[in-house]
Every structure is written in structure tokens, then in C-alpha cells.
Residue, then its C-alpha position, 0 to 999 in steps of 0.5 A: m751451866p748447861p744449855l737450856p733443853r733444847d724442849v724448853e720454851p723459855s717464853n711459856t715455861k718456868l725455867l725455875l721451879t718451887v721445891d713444891e713445884a719440883a715435886a709434883v713435876m717429878s711425882l714426889g713427895r715434897t720432904l724427899l725432893y728436899r732431901l735430894v735438894m739439900r743433898g746436892e743431887i739435884i741442884s737449886i739455888k736460892v732466890g732470896r729466902t726461897r729455893r728454887v730447882p731449875i726445870w734442867a736439873l730435874r731432867e739431868y737427875v733422871r738422866r743420872q738414875m737411869a744410867a745407874s739402873v743400866e750400869e746395874a743392870 
């Protein structure tokens, strides 16, 4: 697992988000975020019967998307 980004403060920042929270953070629809999670494009974990998205996984997804868009240009 990658280390926590330097700007994450565990004492006052959630480390795991619900899919709804992650969708809101990303300004994406809930359905699209679930689709990305189910395809494995955004890493998630199961906690009991719920799915949680690590905050670093959202940053990693954005980083990969940015790198892909630079390669296309």
C-alpha cells in the first residue's frame, strides 16, 4: 500500500470515504464512481457490508488520468 500523501493529516481527515462521499469529493455521479470502483480503476475495500474508498486512491486515480491525458496530447 502506498504511504499516505504528505498533505493528509490522520487526526482531522477521513482516511476512508463512502462511495457517496468519494463521488462528491470527485464531483462525479455516484453511479459513475461505483462503476470505476467495480472496474478496479479506483481502489476500494470492503468494511463489513459496505465499500470504502481510501482518500489516496482518489488522488492516484486523478494522477493516472492526468498522465494519460498528457500522453495523448
